[in-house]
C-alpha positions in Angstrom: -160.0 -46.9 256.0 -156.9 -47.5 258.1 -153.3 -47.4 256.5 -150.0 -47.0 257.9 -148.3 -46.4 254.5 -146.4 -42.8 255.4 -145.8 -42.6 251.6 -149.4 -41.8 250.8 -148.6 -38.3 252.7 -146.5 -37.4 249.4 -147.4 -36.7 245.7 -147.0 -39.5 243.2 -144.0 -37.5 241.5 -142.3 -36.6 244.7 -138.4 -37.5 245.2 -139.3 -39.8 248.5 -142.0 -41.8 246.2 -139.7 -42.0 243.2 -136.8 -43.3 245.3 -139.1 -45.7 247.0 -140.2 -47.2 243.6 -136.5 -47.4 242.4 -135.8 -49.4 245.7 -138.8 -51.6 244.9 -137.6 -52.2 241.3 -133.8 -52.7 242.5 -134.7 -55.2 245.3 -137.9 -57.0 243.8 -140.4 -55.8 246.5 -141.2 -53.0 249.1 -142.0 -55.2 251.9 -140.9 -59.1 252.7 -142.9 -61.4 255.0 -143.2 -65.0 255.7 -145.6 -67.4 255.0 -145.6 -70.6 257.2 -146.9 -73.7 256.0 -148.0 -76.1 259.0 -148.8 -79.7 258.2 -149.1 -80.7 262.1 -147.0 -83.9 261.2 -143.4 -84.6 261.9 -141.5 -84.7 258.8 -144.9 -83.6 256.8 -142.8 -80.4 255.3 -140.7 -82.8 253.3 -143.4 -85.4 252.5 -144.2 -86.5 248.7 -148.0 -85.9 249.7 -147.2 -82.2 250.0 -144.7 -81.6 247.1 -147.7 -81.2 244.6 -149.7 -78.4 246.5 -146.6 -77.1 248.0 -145.5 -76.7 244.3 -148.8 -75.0 243.1 -148.6 -72.7 246.2 -145.6 -71.2 245.2 -146.1 -71.0 241.7 -149.3 -69.0 242.5 -147.5 -66.6 245.1 -144.9 -66.1 242.3 -147.7 -64.9 240.0 -149.5 -62.9 242.6 -146.2 -61.0 244.5 -142.8 -59.7 243.1 -140.8 -63.0 244.1 -140.6 -65.8 246.7 -137.7 -67.8 248.1 -138.8 -71.4 249.4 -138.0 -75.1 249.4 -139.8 -75.2 246.1 -137.3 -72.8 244.3 -134.3 -74.1 246.3 -135.5 -77.6 244.6 -135.6 -76.1 241.2 -132.3 -74.5 241.2 -130.8 -77.6 242.5 -132.2 -79.8 239.6 -130.5 -77.2 237.1 -127.3 -77.2 238.6 -126.3 -80.1 240.6 -127.4 -83.3 239.0 -128.5 -85.2 242.2 -129.9 -88.9 241.9 -133.5 -89.1 241.0 -135.8 -91.9 242.4 -138.1 -91.7 239.2 -135.3 -91.1 236.8 -136.6 -88.2 235.5 -134.5 -85.5 237.1 -136.8 -84.5 239.6 -135.4 -84.3 243.4 -137.4 -85.1 246.6 -137.6 -82.3 249.3 -136.0 -85.2 251.5 -132.9 -85.2 249.3 -132.0 -81.6 249.7 -128.9 -81.0 251.7 -129.5 -80.5 255.7 -127.6 -77.0 255.9 -130.0 -75.5 253.4 -133.2 -77.2 254.8 -132.5 -75.5 258.0 -133.4 -72.2 256.7 -136.8 -73.4 255.4 -137.9 -76.1 257.9 -138.2 -76.4 261.7 -136.6 -78.7 264.2 -139.1 -81.5 263.3 -139.8 -80.8 259.7 -143.4 -80.3 260.3 -143.5 -76.5 259.1 -142.0 -74.9 256.2 -141.2 -71.1 255.5 -141.9 -69.2 252.3 -140.3 -65.8 252.1 -142.2 -63.6 250.3 -141.3 -60.2 248.5 -144.1 -57.8 247.9 -144.7 -54.6 246.2 -147.5 -53.5 248.8 -146.6 -50.7 251.5 -148.2 -50.0 254.7 -151.1 -51.8 256.4 -153.7 -51.7 253.9 -151.3 -53.4 251.3 -150.4 -55.8 254.0 -154.1 -56.8 254.6 -154.6 -57.4 251.0 -151.4 -59.5 250.8 -152.9 -61.6 253.8 -156.2 -62.1 251.9 -154.5 -63.2 248.8 -152.2 -65.7 250.6 -155.4 -67.3 252.4 -157.2 -67.5 249.2 -154.3 -69.3 247.4 -153.9 -71.7 250.4 -157.6 -72.6 250.6 -157.7 -73.4 246.8 -154.3 -75.7 246.8 -154.2 -77.1 250.3 -156.1 -79.6 252.1 -158.1 -79.0 255.3 -155.4 -80.4 257.6 -152.7 -77.8 256.4 -152.7 -74.5 258.1 -151.1 -71.4 256.4 -150.4 -68.2 258.3 -148.4 -65.1 257.9 -145.6 -63.4 260.0 -142.6 -61.1 259.5 -141.5 -57.9 261.4 -143.2 -55.5 258.7 -146.7 -57.4 258.8 -146.7 -57.6 262.5 -146.1 -53.9 262.8 -148.8 -53.2 260.5 -151.0 -55.1 262.3 -150.2 -53.7 265.6 -150.7 -50.2 264.4 -154.1 -51.2 263.0 -154.9 -52.6 266.4 -153.9 -49.5 268.4 -155.9 -47.3 265.9 -159.0 -49.6 266.5 -158.7 -49.3 270.0 -158.4 -45.6 270.1 -161.4 -45.2 267.9 -163.3 -47.5 270.4 -162.0 -45.3 273.0 -163.8 -42.3 271.4 -167.1 -44.0 271.1 -166.9 -45.0 275.1 -166.0 -41.4 275.7 -169.1 -40.0 274.0 -170.9 -42.7 275.8 -169.8 -41.5 279.2 -170.5 -37.8 278.3 -174.1 -38.8 277.3 -174.5 -40.8 280.8 -173.0 -37.8 282.9 -175.3 -35.1 281.1 -178.4 -37.2 281.4 -177.8 -37.9 285.2 -176.6 -34.1 285.5 -179.3 -32.5 283.7 -182.0 -35.1 283.3 -183.1 -33.5 279.9 -182.7 -35.4 276.6 -182.4 -32.4 274.5 -179.2 -31.1 276.7 -177.7 -34.5 276.5 -178.0 -34.5 272.8 -176.5 -31.1 272.5 -173.5 -32.0 274.9 -172.9 -35.1 272.6 -173.1 -33.3 269.7 -170.8 -30.4 270.9 -168.0 -33.2 271.7 -168.6 -35.2 268.5 -168.5 -32.2 266.1 -164.6 -31.5 266.2 -164.0 -35.5 265.8 -166.3 -35.7 263.0 -164.7 -32.5 261.3 -161.1 -33.7 261.6 -161.9 -37.2 260.1 -164.1 -35.5 257.5 -161.1 -33.1 256.8 -158.8 -36.2 256.5 -160.8 -38.0 254.2 -161.5 -35.1 251.9 -157.6 -34.2 251.6 -156.5 -37.9 251.6 -154.6 -38.2 254.6 -154.5 -41.9 255.6 -156.0 -42.9 259.0 -153.3 -44.6 260.9 -151.5 -44.8 264.1 -149.4 -41.7 263.4 -152.1 -39.5 262.1 -155.0 -40.4 264.6 
């Protein structure tokens, strides 16, 4: 399984792992990524129709991950600390009532998309894949079909890129073995010799991958 978490090289009780756990505890998560909610409508990110599913989505993310920062979190803090006029008289604030300088941190220029910052305890590409699956599952449960949710962020993109490079290297090995088989079959015109040639080239690859799996070394961009 592909994984770019370099901390997997170290024992759970090593100093570097312990320091990483302290960092995670102090900063509320080890990695940060962005969840983008796309409504495909101008001002759709601030509409009253989006407010209930966006609230449920943010609440579910808070239960799944270490912490989040979104329009809903901002709205909740303003309701607690700034008594703005409420259309319903119940103290609730519409998203469109939020101050413009604060809105620009969470919505794009036409307010069709909103951004949610997520702090996660996951490390490496393996953890990021699990986070992406969790976000997708929650989004499918709470949003209508016309709302699209995607993930972004430097660490998420780096992990995805490292996985893609590793997969391409593995595919390259498969093509190389195929080329060896074709060359041997043309040169010697013998199936047994062709199989021997392929096995001779395949054995060190399988031995290396087997040793990595046996010793717990993750398969990633830096270890391939």
